[in-house]
C-alpha positions in Angstrom: -44.2 -364.9 -58.5 -46.8 -364.4 -61.2 -48.8 -367.4 -59.9 -49.1 -365.7 -56.5 -49.8 -362.2 -57.8 -46.5 -360.6 -56.5 -45.2 -358.8 -59.6 -44.4 -355.1 -59.4 -43.4 -354.5 -63.1 -45.2 -355.0 -66.4 -44.9 -358.6 -67.4 -46.5 -358.4 -70.9 -46.6 -354.9 -72.5 -49.2 -356.0 -75.2 -51.6 -357.3 -72.5 -51.1 -354.1 -70.6 -52.0 -352.0 -73.6 -55.0 -354.1 -74.3 -56.2 -353.3 -70.8 -55.5 -349.6 -71.2 -57.6 -349.5 -74.4 -60.4 -351.5 -72.8 -60.6 -349.3 -69.7 -60.4 -346.1 -71.8 -63.3 -347.3 -73.9 -65.3 -348.4 -70.8 -64.6 -345.2 -68.8 -63.0 -347.1 -65.9 -60.7 -345.3 -63.4 -59.2 -347.6 -60.8 -59.0 -346.5 -57.2 -55.7 -347.1 -55.4 -55.4 -349.2 -52.3 -54.7 -346.0 -50.4 -57.9 -344.4 -51.6 -59.9 -347.5 -50.5 -58.2 -347.4 -47.1 -58.8 -343.7 -46.7 -61.7 -342.6 -48.9 -61.1 -339.0 -48.0 -58.3 -339.2 -50.6 -60.8 -339.9 -53.4 -61.1 -336.8 -55.7 -64.2 -334.7 -54.9 -65.4 -334.9 -58.5 -65.6 -338.7 -58.2 -67.3 -338.5 -54.8 -69.9 -336.0 -56.1 -70.6 -338.2 -59.2 -71.3 -341.2 -56.9 -74.4 -339.5 -55.5 -76.4 -340.5 -58.6 -75.1 -344.0 -58.9 -77.0 -347.0 -57.6 -74.6 -349.0 -55.3 -75.9 -352.3 -56.8 -75.3 -351.6 -60.5 -72.1 -352.5 -62.4 -71.1 -348.9 -62.8 -67.4 -348.0 -62.8 -67.9 -345.4 -60.1 -68.9 -348.1 -57.7 -65.3 -349.2 -57.5 -64.8 -346.2 -55.3 -67.4 -347.6 -52.8 -65.4 -350.8 -52.3 -64.4 -349.6 -48.9 -65.5 -349.8 -45.2 -66.7 -346.1 -45.0 -70.0 -346.3 -46.8 -73.0 -345.0 -44.7 -76.1 -347.0 -44.0 -77.7 -346.0 -47.3 -74.6 -347.3 -49.1 -74.7 -344.1 -51.2 -72.9 -341.7 -49.0 -69.7 -341.8 -46.8 -69.4 -342.1 -43.1 -66.6 -340.7 -41.0 -66.3 -344.0 -39.2 -67.0 -347.5 -40.7 -70.4 -348.8 -39.7 -70.4 -351.1 -36.7 -72.4 -352.6 -33.9 -71.5 -352.4 -30.2 -73.2 -355.4 -28.7 -74.5 -355.0 -25.1 -73.8 -357.4 -22.3 -77.5 -358.1 -22.1 -77.1 -359.9 -25.4 -73.6 -361.3 -25.1 -73.4 -362.2 -21.4 -69.9 -360.7 -21.1 -68.7 -357.3 -19.9 -66.2 -356.9 -22.7 -67.3 -354.6 -25.5 -67.8 -356.5 -28.7 -67.5 -354.3 -31.8 -68.8 -355.7 -35.1 -67.9 -354.1 -38.4 -70.8 -354.2 -40.9 -69.8 -355.8 -44.2 -73.2 -355.5 -45.8 -72.5 -351.8 -46.4 -70.2 -352.7 -49.3 -71.6 -352.1 -52.8 -72.5 -354.7 -55.5 -72.8 -357.8 -53.3 -73.5 -356.3 -49.8 -70.5 -358.1 -48.4 -66.9 -357.1 -47.8 -65.5 -359.9 -50.0 -65.8 -357.6 -53.0 -62.8 -355.8 -51.5 -60.8 -359.0 -51.7 -61.8 -359.6 -55.3 -60.6 -356.1 -56.2 -57.4 -356.6 -54.4 -56.6 -359.8 -56.3 -57.6 -358.7 -59.9 -56.4 -355.2 -60.2 -52.6 -355.9 -59.5 -52.8 -358.5 -62.2 -54.2 -355.9 -64.7 -51.8 -353.1 -64.0 -48.8 -355.5 -64.3 -49.9 -356.9 -67.6 -50.7 -360.4 -66.4 -54.5 -360.4 -67.1 -56.0 -359.4 -70.4 -59.7 -358.4 -70.1 -60.1 -358.7 -73.9 -59.0 -362.4 -73.9 -58.9 -363.9 -70.5 -61.6 -365.2 -68.2 -61.3 -364.5 -64.5 -62.1 -367.6 -62.4 -63.2 -367.1 -58.8 -63.1 -370.2 -56.6 -65.0 -369.6 -53.4 -67.4 -371.0 -50.8 -69.7 -368.0 -51.3 -69.2 -364.2 -51.3 -65.7 -363.9 -52.9 -66.9 -365.4 -56.2 -69.9 -363.0 -56.2 -67.4 -360.1 -55.6 -65.2 -361.5 -58.4 -68.1 -361.6 -60.8 -69.2 -358.1 -59.9 -65.7 -356.6 -60.3 -65.1 -358.5 -63.5 -68.3 -357.2 -65.0 -67.4 -353.6 -64.2 -63.9 -354.1 -65.7 -65.3 -355.5 -68.9 -64.1 -359.1 -68.6 -65.8 -362.4 -68.1 -66.0 -363.6 -64.5 -66.7 -367.3 -63.6 -67.9 -368.3 -60.2 -66.8 -371.7 -58.8 -68.5 -372.7 -55.6 -70.1 -375.7 -53.9 -73.5 -376.7 -55.1 -74.8 -376.8 -51.5 -74.4 -373.1 -50.7 -77.3 -370.8 -50.0 -80.0 -370.3 -52.7 -79.5 -366.5 -52.3 -76.0 -366.8 -53.6 -77.0 -368.6 -56.7 -79.9 -366.2 -57.4 -77.5 -363.3 -57.2 -75.1 -365.1 -59.6 -77.9 -365.9 -62.0 -78.7 -362.2 -62.3 -75.0 -361.1 -62.8 -73.2 -363.6 -64.9 -73.1 -363.1 -68.7 -73.7 -366.8 -69.4 -75.2 -369.5 -67.3 -72.0 -371.6 -67.9 -70.1 -369.0 -65.8 -71.5 -370.6 -62.7 -69.6 -373.8 -61.9 -71.1 -375.9 -59.2 -68.7 -378.2 -57.4 -69.6 -381.2 -55.2 -70.5 -380.8 -51.6 -70.9 -377.8 -49.3 -68.8 -375.4 -47.2 -66.1 -377.9 -46.2 -65.4 -379.2 -49.7 -62.5 -376.9 -50.7 -60.4 -379.7 -52.2 -63.2 -380.3 -54.8 -62.9 -376.7 -55.8 -59.2 -377.0 -56.2 -59.7 -380.1 -58.4 -62.1 -378.2 -60.6 -59.7 -375.3 -60.9 -56.9 -377.7 -61.9 -59.0 -379.0 -64.8 -60.0 -375.5 -65.9 -56.4 -374.2 -65.6 -55.5 -376.3 -68.6 -57.1 -373.6 -70.8 -54.6 -370.7 -71.1 -57.5 -368.3 -71.4 -58.6 -369.1 -67.8 -56.8 -367.1 -65.0 -57.6 -368.5 -61.6 -57.8 -366.0 -58.7 -57.5 -368.5 -55.8 -58.3 -366.4 -52.8 -56.6 -369.0 -50.5 -53.2 -368.2 -52.0 -53.5 -364.7 -53.6 -51.5 -362.3 -51.6 -53.6 -359.5 -53.0 -56.3 -360.8 -50.7 -54.0 -360.7 -47.7 -52.7 -357.2 -48.5 -55.9 -355.5 -49.3 -57.2 -356.5 -45.9 -54.0 -355.7 -44.1 -54.1 -352.3 -45.8 -57.8 -351.5 -45.8 -59.7 -353.7 -43.3 -57.0 -353.4 -40.5 -57.1 -349.6 -40.4 -60.9 -349.6 -40.7 -61.2 -351.8 -37.6 -58.7 -349.6 -35.8 -60.9 -346.6 -36.6 -63.9 -348.4 -35.1 -62.0 -349.1 -31.9 -60.8 -345.4 -31.7 -64.4 -344.3 -32.1 -65.6 -346.6 -29.3 -62.7 -345.4 -27.1 -64.1 -341.8 -27.3 -67.2 -343.1 -25.5 -65.2 -345.4 -23.3 -61.9 -343.8 -22.3 -59.2 -346.2 -21.4 -60.7 -348.9 -23.6 -58.1 -351.5 -24.7 -58.3 -353.5 -27.9 -57.7 -356.9 -26.5 -58.6 -359.2 -29.4 -59.7 -359.6 -33.0 -61.8 -362.7 -33.9 -62.1 -363.8 -37.5 -63.2 -367.0 -39.1 -60.3 -368.2 -41.1 -62.1 -368.7 -44.4 -59.5 -367.8 -47.1 -57.4 -366.0 -44.4 -57.9 -362.7 -46.1 -59.9 -360.9 -43.5 -57.8 -362.3 -40.6 -54.9 -360.4 -42.2 -56.4 -357.3 -40.6 -55.2 -358.7 -37.3 -51.6 -358.2 -38.4 -52.2 -354.5 -38.5 -54.2 -354.5 -35.3 -51.5 -356.4 -33.5 -48.7 -354.1 -34.7 -50.7 -351.0 -33.7 -52.5 -352.1 -30.5 -50.9 -355.3 -29.4 -54.2 -357.1 -30.2 -54.5 -360.9 -30.0 -55.4 -362.5 -33.2 -58.1 -365.2 -32.8 -58.7 -367.7 -35.7 -62.2 -369.2 -35.8 -63.5 -372.4 -37.4 -66.5 -374.7 -37.2 -66.3 -377.4 -34.5 -67.9 -379.8 -37.1 -64.7 -379.4 -39.1 -61.9 -378.6 -36.6 -58.9 -378.4 -38.9 -56.8 -376.0 -36.9 -57.8 -377.3 -33.5 -57.5 -381.0 -34.0 -56.4 -381.6 -37.6 -60.0 -382.7 -38.0 -62.5 -382.9 -40.8 -66.2 -382.9 -41.4 -69.2 -380.9 -42.8 -70.9 -377.8 -41.5 -73.1 -374.9 -42.5 -71.2 -371.7 -41.4 -71.1 -370.5 -44.9 -68.0 -368.5 -45.8 -65.4 -370.4 -43.8 -63.8 -373.0 -46.0 -62.1 -376.0 -44.3 -59.9 -379.1 -44.3 -56.8 -377.1 -45.2 -54.7 -374.2 -44.0 -54.8 -371.2 -46.5 -51.5 -370.3 -48.0 -52.0 -366.6 -47.0 -52.8 -367.4 -43.4 -50.0 -365.9 -41.2 -50.3 -368.8 -38.8 -47.3 -367.9 -36.7 -48.9 -364.5 -35.7 -52.1 -366.1 -34.4 -52.7 -366.2 -30.7 -55.8 -368.5 -30.2 -58.0 -370.8 -32.2 -61.7 -371.0 -31.3 -64.3 -373.5 -32.6 -68.0 -372.6 -33.0 -70.8 -375.1 -33.9 -73.1 -374.5 -36.8 -75.9 -375.5 -34.5 -75.3 -372.3 -32.7 -75.1 -370.1 -35.8 -78.1 -371.7 -37.4 -80.1 -371.3 -34.1 -79.1 -367.7 -33.5 -79.7 -366.7 -37.1 -83.2 -368.1 -36.7 -83.7 -366.4 -33.3 -82.8 -363.0 -34.6 -84.9 -363.4 -37.7 -88.1 -364.7 -36.0 -90.7 -362.4 -34.5 -91.0 -364.5 -31.3 -87.2 -364.5 -31.0 -86.9 -360.7 -31.3 -89.7 -360.2 -28.8 -88.0 -362.5 -26.4 -84.8 -360.5 -26.6 -86.5 -357.2 -25.9 -89.1 -358.3 -23.3 -87.2 -361.0 -21.4 -83.5 -360.1 -21.9 -83.7 -356.3 -21.9 -82.0 -355.9 -25.2 -83.0 -352.6 -26.8 -85.3 -352.9 -29.9 -82.7 -350.9 -31.8 -80.0 -353.4 -31.1 -82.3 -356.3 -31.9 -83.2 -354.7 -35.3 -79.5 -354.2 -36.0 -78.9 -358.0 -35.7 -80.1 -358.4 -39.3 -76.6 -357.2 -40.2 -75.2 -360.6 -39.0 -75.0 -363.5 -41.4 -74.0 -367.0 -40.3 -70.3 -366.2 -40.3 -71.0 -362.9 -38.5 -72.7 -364.9 -35.7 -69.8 -367.2 -35.7 -67.3 -364.4 -35.1 -69.5 -362.9 -32.4 -69.7 -366.2 -30.5 -65.9 -366.6 -30.8 -65.5 -363.1 -29.3 -67.7 -364.2 -26.3 -65.7 -367.3 -25.8 -62.5 -365.3 -26.0 -63.7 -362.8 -23.5 -64.6 -365.5 -21.1 -61.3 -367.3 -21.5 -59.2 -364.2 -21.2 -61.4 -362.9 -18.4 -61.9 -359.6 -20.2 -63.9 -356.8 -18.6 -65.7 -353.6 -19.5 -62.4 -351.8 -20.3 -61.6 -354.4 -23.0 -62.8 -354.5 -26.5 -62.9 -357.3 -29.0 -63.4 -356.3 -32.7 -64.8 -358.6 -35.3 -66.5 -358.6 -38.7 -69.9 -359.5 -40.1 -69.0 -360.3 -43.7 -72.6 -360.3 -45.0 -76.1 -359.9 -43.5 -79.1 -362.2 -42.7 -80.5 -361.3 -46.1 -78.2 -363.9 -47.7 -79.7 -366.7 -45.6 -83.5 -366.8 -45.8 -83.3 -370.2 -47.4 -81.0 -371.4 -44.6 -83.5 -370.2 -41.9 -86.1 -372.3 -43.6 -83.8 -375.3 -43.4 -83.1 -374.5 -39.7 -86.9 -374.4 -39.0 -87.2 -377.9 -40.3 -84.1 -379.2 -38.7 -84.4 -377.7 -35.2 -87.8 -376.2 -34.7 -90.2 -378.5 -36.5 -92.6 -378.3 -33.5 -92.7 -374.5 -33.7 -90.8 -371.5 -32.3 -92.1 -369.5 -29.3 -90.8 -367.6 -26.3 -89.8 -370.9 -24.6 -87.9 -372.1 -27.6 -86.3 -368.6 -27.9 -85.1 -368.8 -24.3 -83.6 -372.2 -24.9 -81.7 -371.0 -27.9 -80.5 -367.9 -26.1 -79.4 -369.9 -23.0 -77.7 -372.6 -24.9 -75.9 -370.6 -27.6 -75.3 -367.2 -26.0 -75.2 -367.4 -22.3 -74.1 -371.0 -22.5 -70.9 -370.4 -24.5 -68.0 -371.8 -22.6 -64.3 -372.0 -23.2 -64.4 -375.5 -24.7 -63.0 -375.9 -28.2 -60.5 -373.1 -27.6 -56.8 -373.4 -27.8 -54.2 -370.7 -26.8 -51.4 -371.5 -29.2 -47.9 -372.4 -28.0 -44.9 -372.3 -30.3 -45.4 -376.0 -30.9 -49.1 -375.6 -31.7 -48.3 -372.9 -34.3 -45.7 -375.2 -35.9 -48.2 -378.0 -36.0 -50.8 -375.8 -37.8 -48.3 -374.3 -40.1 -46.9 -377.7 -41.1 -50.4 -379.0 -41.8 -50.4 -376.6 -44.8 -47.6 -378.6 -46.4 -49.9 -381.3 -47.7 -52.1 -378.8 -49.6 -49.6 -376.4 -50.9 -46.4 -378.4 -51.6 -47.7 -381.9 -52.3 -51.0 -380.9 -54.0 -50.5 -377.4 -55.4 -46.8 -377.5 -56.4 -45.5 -374.7 -54.2 -41.7 -375.1 -53.5 -40.6 -376.1 -50.0 -38.5 -372.9 -49.9 -41.5 -370.6 -50.7 -43.7 -372.5 -48.3 -41.1 -372.3 -45.4 -40.4 -368.6 -46.1 -43.9 -367.8 -44.7 -42.8 -369.0 -41.2 -40.9 -365.8 -40.6 -42.7 -362.5 -39.7 -40.2 -360.7 -41.9 -41.9 -362.3 -44.9 -45.3 -360.8 -44.0 -44.0 -357.3 -43.2 -41.9 -357.4 -46.4 -45.1 -358.0 -48.4 -46.4 -354.6 -47.5 -43.9 -352.9 -49.8 -46.0 -354.2 -52.7 -48.9 -351.9 -51.9 -47.2 -348.5 -52.7 -45.6 -350.1 -55.8 -49.0 -351.3 -57.0 -50.6 -347.9 -56.2 -48.0 -346.2 -58.3 -48.7 -348.6 -61.1 -52.5 -347.9 -60.7 -51.9 -344.2 -60.9 -49.8 -344.6 -64.1 -52.4 -346.9 -65.6 -55.1 -344.3 -65.0 -52.9 -341.6 -66.5 -52.6 -343.8 -69.7 -56.3 -344.4 -70.0 -57.0 -340.7 -69.4 -60.2 -341.5 -67.4 -60.9 -339.0 -64.7 -63.6 -341.1 -63.1 -66.0 -338.1 -62.9 
């Protein structure tokens, strides 16, 4: 239970009291999951104090910005989470594609900071993590480890980022500026698909009892914070769009599997709206589609295994997207000739083209999966697909330089822009797409056995229990229990947060 972050009582009272003392001294008040899901619940004194706090500094008040309702300035609050509604002139489909903007989150300008908070805080208020003695280790293929380092720094503990050495230069520059010691950045071999190498590194570091590993792939705090906060936020986006488009139906939710945290929002959407949950992966590493393997550059996905917190049996479709497409479209939207082409030749408004800077590589991946899903399901103008842009193009300037050398060494002009648009947007078909039968779901679920039982030591009983939907719905009872413990913890520190 403790290994997976599922405790709802104090495990070690002395560790708990160390945390209370540290947070009292540092002036840290913890937001509850309910406050992050509905920021209107946050006390007005805290909201007022936030006005003078830079969203990119390690200030305790920024914990209350770890939600989907920040405005475009990232300093104020919006009634509806920020999102893009992509027009058919761009997507080539009638279905309305709604993209939640993850770059409005504080500290790392990516929504993975929410996952980090959801994993660490339950361990603190249950006396499992001692910020005065433990190091928080954050294995990741990108943004989660940045979120972990940021949350750790605010909470007065040492955060260690573990990620592949081949990730974008922007990630490493951010980490260089935020870690307390250069040794707190651990580079593992390979790139996006080399998750096993991350696990191996964690296994070695786990021998030190002072290291506590927050493995996002099996931490149910990751699942629950997205089911509790991201799911309702996406529902609010859909409801806002439905005001403009009466009768709009939320047909599907597309999400790159990654650690399977974000895709947990689909469980909420399915229960509320009957939404189909679409898992997305790179065709260069088609683990779910074909039990395949390989390398790719859609940073943030993670591959060659099935995350422990992925509710596989609730998934409706799996879609594969090529990194050739995400690299190409990231370049198109970031190049002056590409933007001009979209406005002059395709009739996309300049405002929409400007807004595409909110899409990082995984954001483009999710959008392309939405296009493929819309074509496969023959969705029309009364159908919506909601998805997420985890981070923005700002994290991938170095990757655009690589794309220029790889794909556009002869230059990039209107003709090249048209080729990219035609191939990767209008040309998206329904290949590398699988509507899951009961047997397909069993196949994908069973594939996880080799990672979690044989390699990571999970019992067969615990592994199999996840096959039932009652397991996943039962998890949700943890959230009010944790919120009650957070409230009690805040009472003991005496920090008002104002």
